[in-house]
N, C-alpha and C positions, 0 to 999 in steps of 0.2 A: 253872238255879238261880232262886230267888226273891229279889227285892230289894223289901222292903216288900210292896206289893200287885201288883207287876209281875213277870212272867215274863221271864227272859233266857235265850236259847239261843245259844251260840257255834256257828256253822255254818261249816264249811270248804268252800272252792271248790278246795282243793288246796294245792300248794306249788310255788313257782318258784325259780330260781336267777339272781340278778342280779349284775352286776359290783360288787365291793366298793368300788371307788373311787367309783361312782355313789351308793352307799348312804351312804358316810361322807364324801363331798366332800373337803375340804381336810385332813382329819385323816390324818396319816401311817399307812400300812398297819402299820408296826411297832407302833403303839398299838392299832388296832382289832382286828388279827388275834389278839391275846391273848385277846379275849373271843369272837371268832367267826371261827375259822380258815376260810380260803378254800380252794376246790378248786384243781385244776391249771390251771383257766382263769380263776382270780381271782374266782370267783363265790361268793356267800354265799346261804344258804337264806332264803327269804321266805315266810311264811305268807300265805294269802289268807283271812283271817278276816272273816266277815260276822256280823252280829248280828240275831237275831229278837227283837223286843220285843213282848210282849203287854200292852197297857195300855188300860184302859177299853174293853174289847171290840174294840180296834183291833189288827190284826196289822201291825206296822211292821218292815220289813226295811232295815237299814242296810248299804249296799254290796251289790254283786252279783258281785264277782270278775271274772274274764276271760270267763265264759260259754263258749258252745260254738261260736263263729264262727271260732276261730283255725284257720289253715292248718297242715298237717303241718310245714311249715318253721318256722312261729312256735312251735309246740309244742316242737320240737327246740331252737330257739334259747333258749327259756326254760327248757328242761329241766323242763317242767310235769309234775308227778306228782299223780295222783288215785287213790290205792289204794282209796279208799272212795267214789269217784265225785265229782261236782261238787256245786254249791250245791243244785240241785233234788233230787238224791238225798239230801242231808242233811236237807232240809225234809221229804221224804217219810218218812224214818225217824222224824221227829217227829210225823208224821200230818197234814202239810199239803201242799197242792198249790199250784201257781202261782196258781190262781184264788182261793185263800184270803187272799192278801196284799192289804191295803187301802192301804198307803202304802209307798213306797220312798224312802229318803233316800240320796243320794250326797254324800259329804264333798267330792268334787270330780270332775271328769270325765276323769281319766286312765284308761286302759283296764283297769288291774288293779282298779279300783274300780267301774266302770260297764259293763264289757264284757258282763255278764250281764243288762243292762237290756233287751236285744233279742235275738231269734232270727231265723234265716232261715226263711221259709216261701215256697215256690215262687220262691226266689231274691231275695225282698224281705225287708227287715228289718221286723219287727213287735214290739211290746212283749212281753216274756216273761211279764209279770204283767198279764193282760188287764183286771183290775178296779182296778188300783192307780193312784193318783196319784203321780207321781214329783216329789219335792221337791228342787229344785236352786237354788242361789243364782243370782239374776239376773245378777250380774257374772260369775259362772263361765260362764254360758251365753254371754255376750258374748265372753269370752276364747276360748271354744271355736269360736264362730261366726266370729270375726275374728282368727285367730292370727297371730303373727309368725314370722319364720324360726326362732326358737329353740323355739317352743312348738307349731309346726305338727304335728309327729309325735306329740304327746302327746294330740291330740284327734281320733281317728278318728270322722267324722261318723255312721257307721252305729250307733254306740253311743247316740246321743242324738237325731238328727234324727227318727227314726220316732216318738218320743214326742209331738212337737208335732203331727205329721200325724194321730196317733190321738186328739188331744184329751186326752192324759193328763199333760201337763206342768203343774206348778205352780211358778212362779218366785217365790222369796221374796227379801227384801232384808234382809240382816243378821239379827239374832236373831229367832227365830219359835217360837211355842209350837205343838206338834203335838197333844198332849193335856195334861191337867192335870198329868201326871207326866213328859212327855217334851218337850224343847225343843232346837232347834238354836241354836248360838252361833257367831259368826264367830271364827275362829282363823287370821288372815291370815299368810302367809309362804310356805308350800309353793306355793300359788297365791295370787293376789290376793284371792280369794273363798272360800278353803277354810273349811269349817265342821266343827265337832265336834258330838257329840250327848250331851246330859246327861239322865240319868234320876234323878228324885227321888221317893221314895215312903215314907211312914211314917217319916220321919227318916233314911232311908238314901239314899245317893248313888252313882251310877256315872257314868263318862264314857267314851264311845267316841272315842278320840283321833284316828283317821284318820291322815293323814301329817303332822300337826303334829309327831309323834315316831313314826318307824317302829319303833324298838327302844327297850326300856326304858332302855338305857344313854344314849340321846339325850335322855332327860328328866332323867337324873342330871347330865349334862354339857351345859349349855345351848348351848355353843359348837359342839357336834357336830351339824351339819346335813347334809342330803344335797345332792348336786350337782344334784338336780332342782328344788330350791327356787328360785322365781323372785325371792323377796325374803328372803334368809337372815337379815338383821338383824331383820325383822319376825317371822320364825320364832322367833328367840331371845326376843323380848319376849312373844310368844304363849305360849311354853313357860314363861316365868318367871311370868306371871300365872296360868296354869292350874295349874302346880305348887304355887304358894302357896295357891291356892284349894282344890285337892285335898287338901293337907295339913290345911288348917283343917277341911274337911268330912269327912275320913277317907274319901275317896271310892275306890271300886273303880275301878282303871284298866284299860281294855280296849284292848289294842294290836292293830292290824289286820295287822301283818307279823311280829311277834316270834314265833319258833318255840320259844323257851325260856321266855318269860314272857308268855303271852297275857293273863293276868290277874294284877294285882298291887296292892300297897298301898305307899304311901310310908312310910319310916321315916327317922330322922335321927340322924346320929352328929355331935354338935357342931353345926357349921353346914353339914355335907354331907348331902345327900339320897341315899337309896338306895331302889330299887324291889325289894320282896321279892315272890316269887311267892305268889299266893293259893292 
């Protein structure tokens, strides 16, 4: 689709199934399963949506999914499905190769968002996108480099360490402009340095939300946060600020994990917000 002068392409790295209790945190299952029924293992489907943005002759990829380094056991545990192939296959259908990407932006360094940053070549990890600079929040890099007992499993080093060794790492601090139409904004909560990506062109606005809100229902209900959030109260405030801003701007909402509403707009019924599928 086109947003002003910018091209937007939603590209899938597939779909996984994760424990519903992890996705909805302290929200009772009797509430969330009405919107998203779980399977026999209490898992709910999670899209792996990435976004290709073409702005000012720059090809910018937001997120890289799980990539192709997962073991057979990990694939089985995640119930990973890729009926149309992964991210690189999706890019190829659009006429792009890995060499065509100029910038990669990770909202954070959890493996479902950055696993495709690197590939294995002769047993060693190398950047998947050989020409790209990878834009990552400096504090997120610190959290990944020095994890604690709770976060250690969330930051597999093979997804991000080879970027530094290849000289393709660009660490940013807080809000940062990528092009005149694309910028990164800090949306703390899911991790301490989580970021989202805003696209603004010719009076139109869109935002890739990342894991500030995995599902559309979690933007409608601010207190619905995931069990993965390191700072859930910060997540609530990040969502509140972004929801109000998106309503004012009539922004297109792009969800990274929602299988039912990958794209949506806010509407309002009295004081209650709702996300309608675009």
